[in-house]
ChimeraX commands (.cxc) that place a marker at each C-alpha (Angstrom):
marker #1 position -31.58,105.37,34.10 radius 0.5
marker #1 position -34.06,107.92,35.48 radius 0.5
marker #1 position -34.37,111.40,33.86 radius 0.5
marker #1 position -31.77,113.66,35.85 radius 0.5
marker #1 position -31.82,117.61,36.12 radius 0.5
marker #1 position -29.04,118.52,34.82 radius 0.5
marker #1 position -26.90,121.73,33.28 radius 0.5
marker #1 position -26.07,122.13,29.93 radius 0.5
marker #1 position -22.64,124.03,29.87 radius 0.5
marker #1 position -21.05,124.90,26.47 radius 0.5
marker #1 position -18.11,127.14,26.06 radius 0.5
marker #1 position -18.36,130.52,24.56 radius 0.5
marker #1 position -16.59,129.04,21.70 radius 0.5
marker #1 position -14.74,126.34,20.94 radius 0.5
marker #1 position -11.09,125.15,20.63 radius 0.5
marker #1 position -10.79,121.96,18.59 radius 0.5
marker #1 position -14.04,121.00,17.69 radius 0.5
marker #1 position -17.72,123.16,17.85 radius 0.5
marker #1 position -19.82,122.82,21.01 radius 0.5
marker #1 position -23.61,122.52,21.14 radius 0.5
marker #1 position -25.56,125.14,21.44 radius 0.5
marker #1 position -28.02,123.54,24.22 radius 0.5
marker #1 position -27.03,125.31,27.61 radius 0.5
marker #1 position -28.55,126.04,30.69 radius 0.5
marker #1 position -30.52,124.02,32.94 radius 0.5
marker #1 position -32.35,120.74,31.36 radius 0.5
marker #1 position -33.06,117.47,31.66 radius 0.5
marker #1 position -31.32,113.85,30.53 radius 0.5
marker #1 position -32.49,110.50,29.90 radius 0.5
marker #1 position -30.55,107.64,29.05 radius 0.5
marker #1 position -32.83,105.34,27.06 radius 0.5
marker #1 position -32.20,102.20,25.02 radius 0.5
marker #1 position -32.52,104.13,21.23 radius 0.5
marker #1 position -30.16,106.98,22.82 radius 0.5
marker #1 position -29.92,110.44,24.76 radius 0.5
marker #1 position -32.75,112.23,25.15 radius 0.5
marker #1 position -31.71,116.01,25.93 radius 0.5
marker #1 position -34.75,118.59,26.67 radius 0.5
marker #1 position -33.36,122.14,27.23 radius 0.5
marker #1 position -32.77,125.50,25.84 radius 0.5
marker #1 position -30.76,126.06,22.46 radius 0.5
marker #1 position -29.58,129.65,22.85 radius 0.5
marker #1 position -30.05,132.24,20.14 radius 0.5
marker #1 position -26.63,133.47,19.85 radius 0.5
marker #1 position -26.05,137.15,18.31 radius 0.5
marker #1 position -22.64,138.04,20.02 radius 0.5
marker #1 position -21.02,137.92,17.15 radius 0.5
marker #1 position -23.51,140.85,16.06 radius 0.5
marker #1 position -22.47,142.54,19.55 radius 0.5
marker #1 position -19.12,142.86,18.32 radius 0.5
marker #1 position -19.80,144.05,15.12 radius 0.5
marker #1 position -21.40,146.43,16.67 radius 0.5
marker #1 position -18.69,147.92,18.78 radius 0.5
marker #1 position -15.92,147.35,16.15 radius 0.5
marker #1 position -18.45,150.02,14.01 radius 0.5
marker #1 position -19.08,152.54,16.51 radius 0.5
marker #1 position -15.36,152.43,17.24 radius 0.5
marker #1 position -14.77,153.32,13.80 radius 0.5
marker #1 position -17.22,155.86,13.64 radius 0.5
marker #1 position -15.83,158.01,16.80 radius 0.5
marker #1 position -12.96,157.61,15.39 radius 0.5
marker #1 position -14.49,158.86,11.79 radius 0.5
marker #1 position -15.60,161.47,13.34 radius 0.5
marker #1 position -13.36,162.19,15.92 radius 0.5
marker #1 position -15.97,162.01,19.27 radius 0.5
marker #1 position -14.76,162.36,22.51 radius 0.5
marker #1 position -14.15,158.77,24.00 radius 0.5
marker #1 position -16.73,159.19,26.71 radius 0.5
marker #1 position -19.26,159.28,23.35 radius 0.5
marker #1 position -17.27,155.94,22.27 radius 0.5
marker #1 position -17.77,154.07,24.92 radius 0.5
marker #1 position -20.95,154.84,26.03 radius 0.5
marker #1 position -22.43,153.47,22.70 radius 0.5
marker #1 position -20.17,150.54,23.19 radius 0.5
marker #1 position -21.88,149.93,26.37 radius 0.5
marker #1 position -25.23,150.04,25.06 radius 0.5
marker #1 position -24.39,148.03,22.15 radius 0.5
marker #1 position -23.12,145.60,24.49 radius 0.5
marker #1 position -25.73,145.64,26.88 radius 0.5
marker #1 position -28.67,145.23,24.31 radius 0.5
marker #1 position -26.66,142.07,22.74 radius 0.5
marker #1 position -26.42,140.48,26.31 radius 0.5
marker #1 position -30.37,140.88,26.77 radius 0.5
marker #1 position -31.13,139.38,23.58 radius 0.5
marker #1 position -28.48,136.43,23.96 radius 0.5
marker #1 position -29.97,135.66,27.59 radius 0.5
marker #1 position -33.17,136.60,26.80 radius 0.5
marker #1 position -33.12,134.61,23.66 radius 0.5
marker #1 position -33.06,131.11,24.15 radius 0.5
marker #1 position -36.04,128.68,22.63 radius 0.5
marker #1 position -36.70,125.06,24.07 radius 0.5
marker #1 position -35.34,122.42,22.31 radius 0.5
marker #1 position -36.32,118.67,22.85 radius 0.5
marker #1 position -34.36,116.19,21.00 radius 0.5
marker #1 position -33.07,112.31,20.72 radius 0.5
marker #1 position -29.90,111.89,20.24 radius 0.5
marker #1 position -29.74,108.20,18.57 radius 0.5
marker #1 position -26.15,105.83,20.49 radius 0.5
marker #1 position -24.87,106.12,16.49 radius 0.5
marker #1 position -24.84,109.95,16.49 radius 0.5
marker #1 position -22.71,110.00,19.81 radius 0.5
marker #1 position -19.60,109.30,19.16 radius 0.5
marker #1 position -17.24,110.09,21.69 radius 0.5
marker #1 position -17.50,110.94,25.88 radius 0.5
marker #1 position -14.74,112.49,27.59 radius 0.5
marker #1 position -14.43,114.63,30.87 radius 0.5
marker #1 position -13.43,118.27,30.85 radius 0.5
marker #1 position -11.90,118.70,34.13 radius 0.5
marker #1 position -11.55,122.17,33.98 radius 0.5
marker #1 position -15.11,122.68,33.32 radius 0.5
marker #1 position -16.16,119.78,35.23 radius 0.5
marker #1 position -18.55,118.52,32.58 radius 0.5
marker #1 position -18.70,115.52,30.83 radius 0.5
marker #1 position -18.45,115.97,27.36 radius 0.5
marker #1 position -20.33,114.03,24.55 radius 0.5
marker #1 position -19.35,114.53,20.95 radius 0.5
marker #1 position -22.57,114.47,18.50 radius 0.5
marker #1 position -22.12,114.30,15.00 radius 0.5
marker #1 position -25.04,113.08,12.66 radius 0.5
marker #1 position -27.73,114.56,14.30 radius 0.5
marker #1 position -28.86,118.27,15.03 radius 0.5
marker #1 position -27.97,120.27,16.52 radius 0.5
marker #1 position -24.55,118.87,16.75 radius 0.5
marker #1 position -21.49,119.43,18.37 radius 0.5
marker #1 position -19.87,118.89,21.85 radius 0.5
marker #1 position -22.69,118.72,24.53 radius 0.5
marker #1 position -21.42,119.63,27.80 radius 0.5
marker #1 position -23.19,118.45,31.15 radius 0.5
marker #1 position -22.05,119.83,34.06 radius 0.5
marker #1 position -21.16,116.48,36.36 radius 0.5
marker #1 position -18.58,114.99,38.58 radius 0.5
marker #1 position -16.01,112.92,37.58 radius 0.5
marker #1 position -16.85,109.11,37.78 radius 0.5
marker #1 position -20.64,110.07,38.37 radius 0.5
marker #1 position -23.26,107.28,37.16 radius 0.5
marker #1 position -23.90,109.27,34.51 radius 0.5
marker #1 position -19.93,109.73,33.46 radius 0.5
marker #1 position -19.96,106.00,34.16 radius 0.5
marker #1 position -23.24,104.59,32.29 radius 0.5
marker #1 position -21.89,107.02,29.15 radius 0.5
marker #1 position -18.47,105.27,29.13 radius 0.5
marker #1 position -20.45,101.90,29.73 radius 0.5
marker #1 position -22.25,102.43,26.32 radius 0.5
marker #1 position -19.67,103.79,24.35 radius 0.5
marker #1 position -16.92,101.19,25.20 radius 0.5
marker #1 position -17.66,99.77,22.16 radius 0.5
marker #1 position -17.03,102.36,19.74 radius 0.5
marker #1 position -14.30,104.22,18.31 radius 0.5
marker link #1:1,2 radius 0.2
marker link #1:2,3 radius 0.2
marker link #1:3,4 radius 0.2
marker link #1:4,5 radius 0.2
marker link #1:5,6 radius 0.2
marker link #1:6,7 radius 0.2
marker link #1:7,8 radius 0.2
marker link #1:8,9 radius 0.2
marker link #1:9,10 radius 0.2
marker link #1:10,11 radius 0.2
marker link #1:11,12 radius 0.2
marker link #1:12,13 radius 0.2
marker link #1:13,14 radius 0.2
marker link #1:14,15 radius 0.2
marker link #1:15,16 radius 0.2
marker link #1:16,17 radius 0.2
marker link #1:17,18 radius 0.2
marker link #1:18,19 radius 0.2
marker link #1:19,20 radius 0.2
marker link #1:20,21 radius 0.2
marker link #1:21,22 radius 0.2
marker link #1:22,23 radius 0.2
marker link #1:23,24 radius 0.2
marker link #1:24,25 radius 0.2
marker link #1:25,26 radius 0.2
marker link #1:26,27 radius 0.2
marker link #1:27,28 radius 0.2
marker link #1:28,29 radius 0.2
marker link #1:29,30 radius 0.2
marker link #1:30,31 radius 0.2
marker link #1:31,32 radius 0.2
marker link #1:32,33 radius 0.2
marker link #1:33,34 radius 0.2
marker link #1:34,35 radius 0.2
marker link #1:35,36 radius 0.2
marker link #1:36,37 radius 0.2
marker link #1:37,38 radius 0.2
marker link #1:38,39 radius 0.2
marker link #1:39,40 radius 0.2
marker link #1:40,41 radius 0.2
marker link #1:41,42 radius 0.2
marker link #1:42,43 radius 0.2
marker link #1:43,44 radius 0.2
marker link #1:44,45 radius 0.2
marker link #1:45,46 radius 0.2
marker link #1:46,47 radius 0.2
marker link #1:47,48 radius 0.2
marker link #1:48,49 radius 0.2
marker link #1:49,50 radius 0.2
marker link #1:50,51 radius 0.2
marker link #1:51,52 radius 0.2
marker link #1:52,53 radius 0.2
marker link #1:53,54 radius 0.2
marker link #1:54,55 radius 0.2
marker link #1:55,56 radius 0.2
marker link #1:56,57 radius 0.2
marker link #1:57,58 radius 0.2
marker link #1:58,59 radius 0.2
marker link #1:59,60 radius 0.2
marker link #1:60,61 radius 0.2
marker link #1:61,62 radius 0.2
marker link #1:62,63 radius 0.2
marker link #1:63,64 radius 0.2
marker link #1:64,65 radius 0.2
marker link #1:65,66 radius 0.2
marker link #1:66,67 radius 0.2
marker link #1:67,68 radius 0.2
marker link #1:68,69 radius 0.2
marker link #1:69,70 radius 0.2
marker link #1:70,71 radius 0.2
marker link #1:71,72 radius 0.2
marker link #1:72,73 radius 0.2
marker link #1:73,74 radius 0.2
marker link #1:74,75 radius 0.2
marker link #1:75,76 radius 0.2
marker link #1:76,77 radius 0.2
marker link #1:77,78 radius 0.2
marker link #1:78,79 radius 0.2
marker link #1:79,80 radius 0.2
marker link #1:80,81 radius 0.2
marker link #1:81,82 radius 0.2
marker link #1:82,83 radius 0.2
marker link #1:83,84 radius 0.2
marker link #1:84,85 radius 0.2
marker link #1:85,86 radius 0.2
marker link #1:86,87 radius 0.2
marker link #1:87,88 radius 0.2
marker link #1:88,89 radius 0.2
marker link #1:89,90 radius 0.2
marker link #1:90,91 radius 0.2
marker link #1:91,92 radius 0.2
marker link #1:92,93 radius 0.2
marker link #1:93,94 radius 0.2
marker link #1:94,95 radius 0.2
marker link #1:95,96 radius 0.2
marker link #1:96,97 radius 0.2
marker link #1:97,98 radius 0.2
marker link #1:98,99 radius 0.2
marker link #1:99,100 radius 0.2
marker link #1:100,101 radius 0.2
marker link #1:101,102 radius 0.2
marker link #1:102,103 radius 0.2
marker link #1:103,104 radius 0.2
marker link #1:104,105 radius 0.2
marker link #1:105,106 radius 0.2
marker link #1:106,107 radius 0.2
marker link #1:107,108 radius 0.2
marker link #1:108,109 radius 0.2
marker link #1:109,110 radius 0.2
marker link #1:110,111 radius 0.2
marker link #1:111,112 radius 0.2
marker link #1:112,113 radius 0.2
marker link #1:113,114 radius 0.2
marker link #1:114,115 radius 0.2
marker link #1:115,116 radius 0.2
marker link #1:116,117 radius 0.2
marker link #1:117,118 radius 0.2
marker link #1:118,119 radius 0.2
marker link #1:119,120 radius 0.2
marker link #1:120,121 radius 0.2
marker link #1:121,122 radius 0.2
marker link #1:122,123 radius 0.2
marker link #1:123,124 radius 0.2
marker link #1:124,125 radius 0.2
marker link #1:125,126 radius 0.2
marker link #1:126,127 radius 0.2
marker link #1:127,128 radius 0.2
marker link #1:128,129 radius 0.2
marker link #1:129,130 radius 0.2
marker link #1:130,131 radius 0.2
marker link #1:131,132 radius 0.2
marker link #1:132,133 radius 0.2
marker link #1:133,134 radius 0.2
marker link #1:134,135 radius 0.2
marker link #1:135,136 radius 0.2
marker link #1:136,137 radius 0.2
marker link #1:137,138 radius 0.2
marker link #1:138,139 radius 0.2
marker link #1:139,140 radius 0.2
marker link #1:140,141 radius 0.2
marker link #1:141,142 radius 0.2
marker link #1:142,143 radius 0.2
marker link #1:143,144 radius 0.2
marker link #1:144,145 radius 0.2
marker link #1:145,146 radius 0.2
marker link #1:146,147 radius 0.2
marker link #1:147,148 radius 0.2
view
């Protein structure tokens, strides 16, 4: 299968499993030795942003500052954290061997093919925007049919 342009779209947080951090536009190629993925790994600072918001609210309440000051400070922290999150991406190239691709499923609400990656880094569920029944979806099911 030829290299294809794809959109990696992990959820903000996992429910049953940790999402793979590869996100945004990239490429994917199915090879004999595995799956070659080129994309961007997000440097997640959302936890720091949330911590900053909580800290600013607590400090504001402690000193009994007015609500507009607290909201302004919280908004500034969120904006800075968001800017760092969306600009703080680094390019990543990885070949996941077939033994690391443990399962494939389709996530209807996200319109995404989901590959479970274990035993290789970065690990987790890799979300790839694809229509159900796409050639990539069919190829992944065929390749992983013997696993389980």
